[in-house]
N, C-alpha and C positions, 0 to 999 in steps of 0.2 A: 636610159642606161643600156649599153650593149652587153654582149655575152662576156667580154673580157672584164669589164667593170663589175658585172654581177659575180664573176668567178672570184675576183680579188676581194670583193666585199664578203662573199660567202666564206672564203678561206680565212679571212681575218676573224669572222665570227666563230668559225670552227676552231681556230687557234685559241681564242679566248675561252671558248667552252671547254676545250680539252685541258687548258691550264687550270680553270676553275674546278673541273671534275677531279683532277689529280689532287688538288688541295682538299676537296671535300672528302675523298677517300682517306687521305692521310689524317685528317682531323678526326674522322670516325675511328680509324685504327688506333689512335692515341688513347681513346676512351674504351676500346674494346678489350674486355677481360679474357675472352676465349682466344687462346693463342692461334688456333687453326683459322678462325674467322679473321683475326688480326692479320695473319699472313696473306690471306686472300685479298683483303682490302688493300694491303700494300702492293701486291702484285697488280691489282687493277690500277692503282695510282701510277705504277711504273709504265703500264701500257698506255695510259693517257699521256704521260710525259713523252713517250716516243711519238705519239700522234702529233702532239704540239710541236715537237722538234721538226717533224716532217713538214708540217704546214708553214712553219717559220722559214725553213729552207726554200720551200716552193715559192713563198711570197717574195723572198729576196731575189730569186731568179726572175720574178715578174716585175722587179723594181719597186716593190711595195713592202719594205722591211717593217714588220709589226712593232719593232722596238722593244722596250722593256714592259713586262706585264705589271700593271698596277690595278689594284682593286679599289672600288669606291667604298665609302662607309656603308652604303646600302648593301653592297655585295658581302661585305664582312659581317654585317648584321644577319643576313640570310644564312650564312654558314653557321654562325653561332646558334641561330634558332634551329637549324637542321640538326646539329649535333645534340642540342638539348632535347630534341624530340625523341631521342633513343635510336639505337641502331636499326631495329626492325622498321620503325616508321620512316627513318631517313632513307633506308634502302628502297622502300616502295617509291619514294619521291625521286630517288636517283634512277630507278628503273624507268620511270616516265621520261626523264631527261634523256636516257639512252635511246629510248624509242623515238624521241624527237630528233636526235642526232642522226638516226637511221634515215629519217625522211629528208633531212637537210642534205645528206651526202648523196641521196638518190637524185635530188634536183641538180646538185653540182656536177654529178657524173654526166648528166645529159648535155651540159654546156662545156665540158672539158675540151681544151684546145688540141689535145693529143691523146694517143692511145695510152701512153705512159701515165699521164695524169689521171685518165679515166680508170686505169687499172689500180692506181694507188688509192683513189677515192672508193672504189668498190671493195678493195681489201679492208680499208678502214671501216667501211659500212658493215662488212661482214663481222669484223671484230666487235663493233658496237652492238650488233645483234647478239653476239656471243656474251658480251657483258650483261646485256639485258636478261638473257637466260640464266647467267650465273647469279645475278641479283635475285631473280625469281626463285631459284633453288635456295639461295641464301636465306630468304625469308621463310620458305617452307621448312628449312632445316630447323627452325625454332619451334615448329609445331610438335605436338605430342606424337610419339611413334605410331599410335593407332591411326591418327589423322593422316600422317604421311603415307602409311600403308594403304589407307582407303583412297587417297588421291592417286596413288600409283595404280591401284586396281582399276579405278574409273578411267584413268588415262590409257590403259591398255585394252579396255573393252571398246573396240572400235564401233560397235553398234550404237553406242551412245551418241555418236556423231553422224555416221553414215546412214544409219537406219532412219533417224529422225530427219536427216537431210533430205532424202528423196520424198518422204511422206510430207514434210513441210512444203517442199516444192510442188508436189501434186495438189495439196490443199490450196496453195497460192494460185496455181494454174486454174483450178476449178472456179475459185473466187473471181479471178480476173476475167475469165471468159463469161461467167454468169453475169457479172456486173456490167460488162461492156455490151453484151447482147440484149440484156434486159432494158438497158437505157436506150439502145437503138430501136428496139421493137416498140417501146413505149412512145418514143419521139416520133417515129414514122407513123405509128397508129394515130397519134394526135394530129399530125399534119395531113394525113390522107383520109381522115374520117374512117379509119380502120379498113383500109383497102387491103384485103388479105394477100393479094399477089405482091404488092409492093412491100408489105411487112415481111412476108415469107422470103422474098428475094434479098432484102436488106439484112434480115436476120441470118440467112445462110452465108451471105458474103462476109458479114462480121465474124461469124463462127470460123470460117476458113481463114480469113486474114489474121484473126487473133491467134489461132492455133499455130499458123506458120510463123508469125512474128515471135511468139513466145518460144517456140521450138528452136528457131534459129538463134534467138538471143541467149537462150540457156546453153546451146551448143558452143557458141563463141565465148561466153563467159567461163564455162568449164574448161574449154580448150586453153584459154589464156591463163587461167589459174594453174592448170597442169604444166604448161610451158614455163611459167615463172618458177614453179617449184622445181621442175627438172633442171632449169638453169642454175638455181641456187645449189642443188646437189652437185652439178657438174663443177661449179666453182669450188665447192668444198672438196671435191675429189682432186682438183688441181692443186689446192693448198696442201693436201696430204702428200702429194707427190713432190711438191717444191719446198715445203716447209714442214717436214714430218715432226721435227722436234717441238715446234710451236703448237702443232695440233695435239701432240701427245700431252703437252703441258696443260692445254685446255681441258683435255679429258681427265687429267689428274684433278683439276679444280672441281669439275662436276662430281667426281667420286668423293672428294673431301666434303663437299656440301651435302652429300648423301649420308655422311656420318663415318666414312672411313678415315683412318689415320693417314698422314702424309705418306708414310712408308707403304701402307696397304694400297693407297690410291696410285702410287707410282708403279707398284707391282702389277696391279690390274690394268693400268693404262698401257704398260709395256707389253703385257700379254696380248691385249687387244690390238696393239699396233703391229703385231706379227701377222695379222690378217687384215690388210688394208680395207677390204670391202666391209668387214664387220665394224672396223673403226669408223668408216664412212657412215654406216647406218646409225651407229651410236651418236656420232657428232651431229648428224642431220636431225636426229630426234632431240638431243639435248640443246644444241646450239640454235637450230633453226625451227624446231618444233614440227619437223616434217617426217612423213613416213610414206614410202612409195606405195604401200598397200592402201593408203587412205587417199591417194590422188583421185580427183573426180573423173568419172568416165563421161566424156562429152556426149557420146551417143545415148547413153542411159539418161543423162540430163535432158537432152533434146526430146527424146521419145516421151519421157515422163511429163515434161512441160507441154508438149504439143497435144498429147492424148487427153490430159487432164483439162487443158484449156478448151479443147473441142467439146469434151463432155459437159463442161459447165455452160458453154455458149449455146449448145443445141437445146438446152432445157426450155428457154422462153419461146423457142421457135416451133417446138413440137405441136402445140395446139393448132397452129395455123396450117398444119399439114392435113388435119382432120376436120377442122371447123372453119367457119368464116365469120366476119363481122364482129359484133360485140361479144358473141359467145366465145370466139377464139381468144379475144383480148382478156375476158374474165378468167378463162382457164389458164392463160399464160401468166396473168397476175398471180393467180392462186398457187400454181405449181412453182413459180419462180420465188414467191415468198417463202414457201416451205423449203425450197432448195437453199435459199439464203440461210434459213435457220439451221438446216442440217450441216451446211458447210461451216457456219460459225461454231456450232456445237462440236464438230469434229476437230476444230483447232485445239481443243483441250488435250489432244494426243501430244501436241508439241508444246503448248504453253502450260498445261497443268491447271489452268483456271477453271472456274465453274462453267460447265457446259451450257447451263441455262442462261447465264449472263452473257456468255460469248455468243450464243445463238441469237439472243434478243438484240444484241448490239448490231450483229450483221444484218438481221432482218430490218431493223430501223434504217440502217444506211441504204440497203437495197431498195426498200419501198420509197424512201426519200428521193433517191436518184431517179426512180421511175416516175414519180409524181412531177419532179422538176422537168424532166425531158418531155413528158407528155404535155405539160403546160407550154413549154417552148414550141412543141409541135403545133399546138392549137394557135399560138400567136403567129406563126409563119404560114399557117394553112391558107389564109386569104391570098397570099402572094403566089401560091401555087395554082390557084384556080383561074 
């Protein structure tokens, strides 16, 4: 199947999904007693209708008229079960479908035949993300006021994410470096009958290579994540410039889901729209879940990963700097085992698990790895002589 066929197939699926979503939202709206939530569900249905109309028109241009939308008995049964599950439960399921649509549009945008089609796909993808965020707020709106307030506080305390982020990355780096070097040292020791020079050389080479690899990998990953986030905000900024009314309506929706009346939401959104940059920040947070202050720093990630990996990797090597033969191997095994326990126990900072259990698990894994590589070294030793 070539790109053109994949595009037509994907657009047909998108058309069906949008038609089904519109019916789902309307079915839920019919049973919703809360007038504000009912209005929001109907507006989401109208948005899905527009998407479906767009894809039908695009398919006709490509010579693949989707025809009349018909549902199977199975699809009708699914909608009935969805509605019967209750609004909050149904919204959670619909949120997952919106996330799936986001992924589908991303794939279709990559094979779009023209910039116009790509732009339309990206715009729809952004709206689907907005719907997902709206549905998320919709569900949270049913929570008790105290819980909503707590969630909001936790969401604004950035250290819950960024602090644990680099600490977790550093622990992972130490663990990766320690495990790799411990395995190499054990394997080379077994293969060379504990020849200190070979073990030392291989250990140092592993430490340097692992540190550089982890550092560069962390830098590129953080840089890519930052670039993607910045691109998302740039697209949101463009939408504010080209379709200010639609963006203001989206902000109204988010305010309504936070408990404001339609009139209050309209007033607040209009006030925010007077300052485009503030509107951008609000929409980026509500619609995309992004904040420029929380963007990862590529250099910080790189240094953290590189230094922590080097620190972990050098541990099994240190004894071979001061001792030789079996004495060096015994010391390496002892301090590496202790280091594995310490790294495992420190994971409780991130996971909150028992430090004793976490440390024991890491120790067992590390010792097991060393025993396996040492045995492999013994097996290949004859071939080196």
